[in-house]
C-alpha positions in Angstrom: 0.1 -0.1 0.1 1.6 3.1 -1.2 0.6 6.4 0.1 1.6 10.2 -0.4 0.8 12.1 2.7 0.0 16.0 2.4 -1.2 18.3 5.1 -1.2 22.3 6.1 -2.3 23.3 2.5 -3.2 26.8 3.9 -5.2 27.4 1.1 -6.1 31.2 0.6 -3.2 32.5 2.8 -1.8 35.7 3.1 1.9 36.4 4.2 2.8 39.8 5.3 -0.5 41.2 3.2 0.9 39.2 -0.3 -1.7 36.6 -1.9 0.2 33.6 -2.1 -3.0 32.2 -4.5 -0.5 31.7 -7.3 2.7 30.1 -5.3 -0.2 27.5 -4.2 -1.7 27.0 -7.4 2.0 26.1 -8.6 3.2 23.7 -6.1 -0.4 21.9 -6.3 0.4 21.5 -9.9 3.9 20.1 -8.7 2.1 17.8 -6.3 -0.2 16.1 -9.1 2.7 15.6 -11.1 4.4 13.6 -8.1 1.3 11.5 -7.6 1.0 10.9 -11.5 4.6 9.5 -11.3 4.6 7.8 -8.0 1.0 6.3 -8.9 -0.1 6.2 -5.3 -3.1 3.8 -4.3 -4.1 6.7 -1.5 -3.4 10.3 -1.2 -4.0 11.4 2.7 -4.8 15.5 3.5 -3.9 15.3 7.2 -6.1 19.0 7.9 -5.7 22.8 7.5 -6.6 22.4 4.2 -7.8 25.9 4.2 -6.3 29.3 6.0 -9.6 30.5 7.5 -12.8 28.6 8.8 -14.8 30.6 6.1 -12.2 30.2 3.0 -12.3 33.1 0.1 -13.7 32.0 -2.7 -10.7 31.5 -4.6 -9.4 28.8 -2.2 -12.2 27.0 -2.6 -11.8 26.7 -6.5 -8.3 25.8 -5.8 -9.1 23.1 -4.1 -12.1 21.9 -5.7 -9.8 22.1 -9.2 -7.3 20.4 -7.3 -9.4 17.3 -6.2 -10.8 17.0 -9.5 -7.5 16.7 -11.2 -6.2 14.3 -8.5 -9.7 12.0 -8.9 -8.5 11.6 -12.2 -5.4 10.0 -11.2 -7.4 6.7 -10.2 -6.5 7.1 -6.5 -8.1 7.2 -3.3 -8.4 10.4 -1.3 -8.6 10.8 2.3 -9.2 14.8 3.9 -9.5 15.5 7.4 -10.4 19.0 9.1 -7.6 21.1 11.1 -7.6 23.6 13.3 -8.2 26.1 10.8 -10.7 24.3 8.9 -14.6 24.3 9.5 -15.1 20.7 10.4 -18.8 20.8 9.0 -17.7 22.8 5.8 -14.7 19.7 5.5 -17.6 17.3 5.9 -19.9 18.7 3.4 -21.0 15.8 0.7 -18.7 12.8 2.8 -21.6 9.8 2.3 -22.0 10.8 -1.3 -18.5 11.1 -2.6 -17.2 7.9 -0.6 -18.5 6.1 -4.0 -16.2 8.4 -5.8 -12.9 7.4 -3.8 -12.8 11.0 -2.2 -13.1 10.3 1.7 -14.0 13.3 3.6 -13.6 13.4 7.8 -17.1 13.7 8.8 -17.7 16.0 12.1 -16.5 14.2 15.2 -19.7 11.8 17.0 -17.5 10.1 19.2 -17.3 7.2 16.6 -14.4 6.9 13.7 -15.3 4.0 11.3 -12.5 3.0 9.4 -12.3 2.8 5.4 -10.5 -0.1 4.0 -8.5 -0.7 0.8 -6.9 -4.0 -0.1 -3.1 -4.8 -1.7 -1.5 -7.8 -2.1 -1.0 -8.5 1.8 -4.6 -8.1 2.4 -6.9 -4.9 4.1 -5.4 -1.9 5.4 -8.0 0.3 7.5 -7.8 4.2 7.5 -9.0 5.8 10.3 -10.1 9.7 9.8 -9.3 11.7 13.1 -10.1 15.4 12.5 -8.9 17.9 14.8 -10.2 17.4 18.4 -10.3 18.7 21.6 -10.7 17.3 24.9 -14.1 19.2 25.4 -15.4 17.7 22.0 -14.5 14.3 23.2 -15.7 14.3 26.5 -19.0 14.9 25.2 -19.2 11.2 23.9 -17.0 9.6 26.7 -18.2 11.8 30.0 -16.9 8.8 32.1 -13.2 8.3 30.4 -10.7 10.6 31.8 -10.2 13.6 29.4 -9.2 16.3 31.0 -5.4 16.4 28.8 -5.2 16.3 25.1 -3.3 13.4 25.5 -6.1 11.5 27.6 -8.4 13.0 25.3 -7.2 11.5 22.4 -6.4 8.2 24.4 -10.1 7.7 24.7 -11.1 8.4 21.0 -8.4 5.8 19.9 -9.6 3.3 22.2 -13.2 3.8 21.0 -12.0 2.8 17.5 -11.6 -1.0 18.5 -8.2 -1.5 16.5 -7.3 -5.3 15.8 -3.9 -4.6 16.1 -3.4 -7.9 14.1 -4.2 -6.1 10.9 -2.5 -3.1 9.5 -4.2 0.3 10.3 -3.0 4.0 9.0 -4.5 7.0 11.2 -4.9 10.4 9.6 -4.9 13.1 12.2 -4.2 16.7 12.7 -2.6 17.4 16.7 0.7 18.4 18.2 2.6 15.7 19.5 4.8 16.3 22.4 8.6 16.8 20.9 7.8 18.1 17.4 9.7 21.3 16.5 7.4 24.5 15.7 7.8 27.4 13.5 6.6 30.9 13.9 3.7 30.1 11.0 1.8 27.5 13.9 -0.7 28.4 16.6 0.9 28.2 19.8 -1.0 27.1 23.1 0.4 28.3 26.1 2.3 25.8 28.3 2.1 23.3 26.3 -1.5 22.4 27.0 -1.9 21.4 23.6 0.4 18.2 23.4 -0.6 14.8 22.8 2.1 12.0 23.8 3.5 9.7 20.8 2.7 6.5 22.7 -1.5 7.1 22.4 -0.7 6.3 18.6 1.5 3.3 19.2 -1.3 0.8 18.0 -0.8 2.2 14.2 1.4 1.2 11.9 1.4 4.6 10.2 0.0 8.1 11.6 -0.2 10.7 9.0 -0.1 14.0 11.0 -0.9 17.5 10.3 -0.4 20.7 12.3 3.2 21.3 12.3 4.9 23.1 9.2 8.4 21.2 9.3 8.7 17.7 8.0 9.7 15.3 10.9 9.2 11.9 12.9 7.5 11.9 16.4 8.8 9.2 18.7 9.4 6.6 15.9 9.4 6.1 11.9 5.6 5.5 11.7 4.4 8.6 13.7 5.4 11.5 10.7 4.5 15.2 10.3 5.1 15.7 6.1 5.1 19.5 6.8 3.5 22.3 4.6 4.1 22.1 0.8 5.0 26.0 1.0 7.0 27.9 3.5 4.6 29.9 5.5 7.1 32.3 8.2 10.8 32.9 7.7 11.5 30.5 10.7 11.2 28.1 7.8 13.4 29.5 5.3 16.1 26.4 6.1 13.5 23.9 5.7 13.0 21.7 2.3 9.6 21.4 1.6 8.7 17.8 0.2 5.7 15.0 -0.5 6.0 12.4 2.0 5.9 8.9 0.3 5.0 5.9 2.6 4.5 2.3 1.7 3.2 -0.6 3.7 4.0 -3.9 2.6 3.5 -6.8 4.9 2.5 -6.0 8.7 5.6 -4.4 10.4 7.1 -3.3 7.2 6.9 0.4 6.3 9.3 2.4 4.3 9.6 6.5 3.9 10.9 8.4 1.6 10.3 12.2 0.5 9.8 13.8 -2.6 11.3 17.1 -2.9 9.0 20.5 -4.0 10.5 23.6 -5.5 8.6 27.0 -4.7 7.8 29.3 -7.5 9.5 32.2 -5.0 11.7 31.5 -2.4 11.6 33.2 1.1 15.0 35.1 1.7 16.6 36.4 4.1 19.5 39.5 3.5 21.3 41.7 5.8 23.5 44.5 5.1 23.9 48.4 4.5 21.4 50.0 2.3 24.4 50.7 -0.1 25.3 47.1 0.0 21.8 46.0 -0.8 21.2 47.9 -3.6 24.6 47.5 -5.5 23.8 45.8 -9.0 26.6 43.4 -8.2 24.8 42.2 -5.2 21.5 40.8 -6.6 21.7 40.8 -10.1 22.4 37.1 -10.8 20.0 36.2 -8.3 16.6 35.4 -8.0 15.9 38.1 -4.9 14.5 40.5 -7.2 11.3 38.3 -7.3 11.4 36.0 -4.3 9.8 37.0 -1.0 12.5 38.5 1.3 13.3 39.7 5.0 15.8 42.4 4.4 18.1 43.6 7.8 19.7 46.8 7.3 22.8 47.6 9.5 23.1 51.1 8.7 23.4 53.3 12.0 21.6 55.8 10.4 17.7 55.4 9.1 17.4 55.5 5.5 14.6 57.8 4.8 11.5 55.7 2.7 13.8 52.7 2.6 11.0 50.4 1.9 9.7 52.1 -0.9 13.5 52.5 -2.6 14.3 48.8 -1.8 10.8 47.7 -3.3 11.8 49.0 -6.5 14.4 46.2 -6.4 13.2 43.7 -4.5 9.9 43.4 -5.6 8.4 40.8 -2.7 9.9 42.5 0.0 8.0 41.1 2.9 9.6 42.5 6.2 12.4 45.5 6.7 14.5 45.5 10.2 17.1 47.6 11.3 20.1 46.0 13.1 22.3 48.7 14.5 23.5 50.2 17.9 20.2 52.1 18.8 18.2 49.1 18.2 20.4 46.8 20.1 20.3 49.2 22.9 16.7 49.4 23.4 15.4 46.1 22.0 12.8 47.6 20.3 11.9 45.7 16.9 11.7 48.5 14.1 10.9 48.2 10.7 7.4 46.9 9.1 7.5 43.6 11.2 4.7 42.9 13.1 4.3 41.3 16.6 2.2 38.2 16.0 -1.5 38.3 17.5 -1.8 36.3 20.8 -4.6 33.6 21.5 -7.1 34.9 24.2 -5.4 32.0 26.3 -2.0 33.8 26.1 -3.4 37.0 27.1 -5.7 35.3 30.1 -2.3 33.5 31.1 -0.1 37.0 31.1 -2.6 38.8 33.1 -2.7 35.7 35.7 1.0 35.8 36.3 0.8 39.6 36.7 -1.9 39.7 39.0 -0.5 36.2 41.1 3.0 36.5 40.5 3.2 32.9 39.1 2.5 31.1 36.2 -0.9 28.8 35.9 -0.3 25.8 36.1 -0.8 22.9 33.9 -4.2 22.2 35.1 -5.4 25.8 35.1 -4.2 25.9 31.6 -6.6 23.2 30.6 -9.0 24.1 32.7 -9.3 27.8 30.9 -8.6 26.7 27.3 -11.6 24.1 27.9 -13.9 27.3 29.1 -12.7 29.3 26.2 -13.8 26.5 23.4 -16.8 26.2 25.4 -17.6 30.2 25.0 -16.6 30.0 21.5 -19.2 27.2 20.6 -22.0 29.2 22.7 
């Protein structure tokens, strides 16, 4: 059983107010070429199809075209909702589309029924578990311990009634403890959303979404494939790729990657204004059209620096200064915008100021669940 593992497409995303629509369309075309060349039995998309719960018309159209072309390649398609998606919108029409080989995760209802494919070694069972919080699981299993994400995911898996003698694949979207994060992911204060990888040991392969850098967690069979594109400058050094996993007989798993090449790279450059505008510095590069983060080291501010630099660096997204003034006062300058803080982060900061100590793990979990109930209400 050969499968191609994708996740975190984040269709419709804007980066520093730049639309990435053209870049996303190009990378999806590359993925379609890889699928055609690899001829997998299944393609799994492990959540965060869209960047917003209510995606733009353009994002929906882009995903629709991708699915239509993917279906023509005679492969089964498995899609779950992530924390950025609306589970109800992703699930729309799932019972009708099953017969066409497009399997969309339903809204979590306490039961996750497997979808079974066959190969030369027998059946392979696919379990589609969308992004869930402890609150979602507790609703159906109030007698099970579900205070933490690990307990909640453990309860969800236990109620799947897995036959460990057969081959089983889980597609889910969670933060597994130990995974290396980047700046483009939503963070949770104190690691309250951590899930212990031991929860997934009953599966032969776990196709994870949520973390943007490709990596294994705990074992080779628990894997994040990462995003197909770089969605923050903290990912500049990442090599984006498609994960190809092959299961033969029980216990025989091989994993490899196929690299992806973006239409435009994310590039970080630093130097004086004179150095960065010297033609010999940039003329034999792609930096003029790449997405760039420039750091000026001039001691004096350059009037209208961003406007002047954009005459050369058309994709200039961020401009910072690094000089004696900025190093002495520790302030962030230029066009960098601080990441928006979540309600949980703000509450945790307020609590620490009021009580001169941070919140405990138990308190973090309680407040997060309270905020979830308020959001649902």
